[in-house]
TORKOL-4160 file (C-alpha; in steps of 0.2 Angstrom, whole numbers, padded with zeros to 4 digits, m for minus):
51
<pt num="1" X="m0038" Y="m0003" Z="0036"/>
<pt num="2" X="m0039" Y="m0012" Z="0020"/>
<pt num="3" X="m0043" Y="m0004" Z="0003"/>
<pt num="4" X="m0060" Y="m0013" Z="0003"/>
<pt num="5" X="m0065" Y="m0006" Z="0020"/>
<pt num="6" X="m0060" Y="0012" Z="0015"/>
<pt num="7" X="m0071" Y="0010" Z="0000"/>
<pt num="8" X="m0085" Y="0003" Z="0010"/>
<pt num="9" X="m0084" Y="0018" Z="0022"/>
<pt num="10" X="m0083" Y="0030" Z="0008"/>
<pt num="11" X="m0099" Y="0023" Z="0001"/>
<pt num="12" X="m0108" Y="0023" Z="0018"/>
<pt num="13" X="m0103" Y="0042" Z="0019"/>
<pt num="14" X="m0110" Y="0045" Z="0002"/>
<pt num="15" X="m0127" Y="0038" Z="0008"/>
<pt num="16" X="m0127" Y="0051" Z="0022"/>
<pt num="17" X="m0120" Y="0065" Z="0011"/>
<pt num="18" X="m0122" Y="0063" Z="m0008"/>
<pt num="19" X="m0110" Y="0077" Z="m0011"/>
<pt num="20" X="m0096" Y="0068" Z="m0001"/>
<pt num="21" X="m0080" Y="0066" Z="m0012"/>
<pt num="22" X="m0076" Y="0048" Z="m0012"/>
<pt num="23" X="m0061" Y="0049" Z="m0022"/>
<pt num="24" X="m0053" Y="0063" Z="m0012"/>
<pt num="25" X="m0057" Y="0054" Z="0004"/>
<pt num="26" X="m0048" Y="0038" Z="m0002"/>
<pt num="27" X="m0033" Y="0049" Z="m0008"/>
<pt num="28" X="m0032" Y="0058" Z="0009"/>
<pt num="29" X="m0034" Y="0042" Z="0020"/>
<pt num="30" X="m0020" Y="0033" Z="0011"/>
<pt num="31" X="m0004" Y="0039" Z="0021"/>
<pt num="32" X="0011" Y="0027" Z="0023"/>
<pt num="33" X="0010" Y="0029" Z="0042"/>
<pt num="34" X="m0008" Y="0023" Z="0043"/>
<pt num="35" X="m0005" Y="0005" Z="0046"/>
<pt num="36" X="0008" Y="0009" Z="0059"/>
<pt num="37" X="m0003" Y="0020" Z="0069"/>
<pt num="38" X="m0012" Y="0015" Z="0085"/>
<pt num="39" X="m0031" Y="0014" Z="0084"/>
<pt num="40" X="m0034" Y="0031" Z="0092"/>
<pt num="41" X="m0022" Y="0039" Z="0080"/>
<pt num="42" X="m0030" Y="0030" Z="0065"/>
<pt num="43" X="m0048" Y="0036" Z="0071"/>
<pt num="44" X="m0041" Y="0054" Z="0073"/>
<pt num="45" X="m0034" Y="0054" Z="0056"/>
<pt num="46" X="m0050" Y="0047" Z="0048"/>
<pt num="47" X="m0060" Y="0060" Z="0057"/>
<pt num="48" X="m0049" Y="0074" Z="0050"/>
<pt num="49" X="m0050" Y="0067" Z="0033"/>
<pt num="50" X="m0069" Y="0066" Z="0034"/>
<pt num="51" X="m0071" Y="0084" Z="0039"/>
């Protein structure tokens, strides 16, 4: 996921929940292995970071 897409997702989540921590989300979503993960693994990781 590109940095631009991560920011766009974070901004969308802020619209749903104004208390959502955009900075923390972007910090946690950025792991070295993310680009090497399969789609299902990336979705699982993203879901865990959101919660």
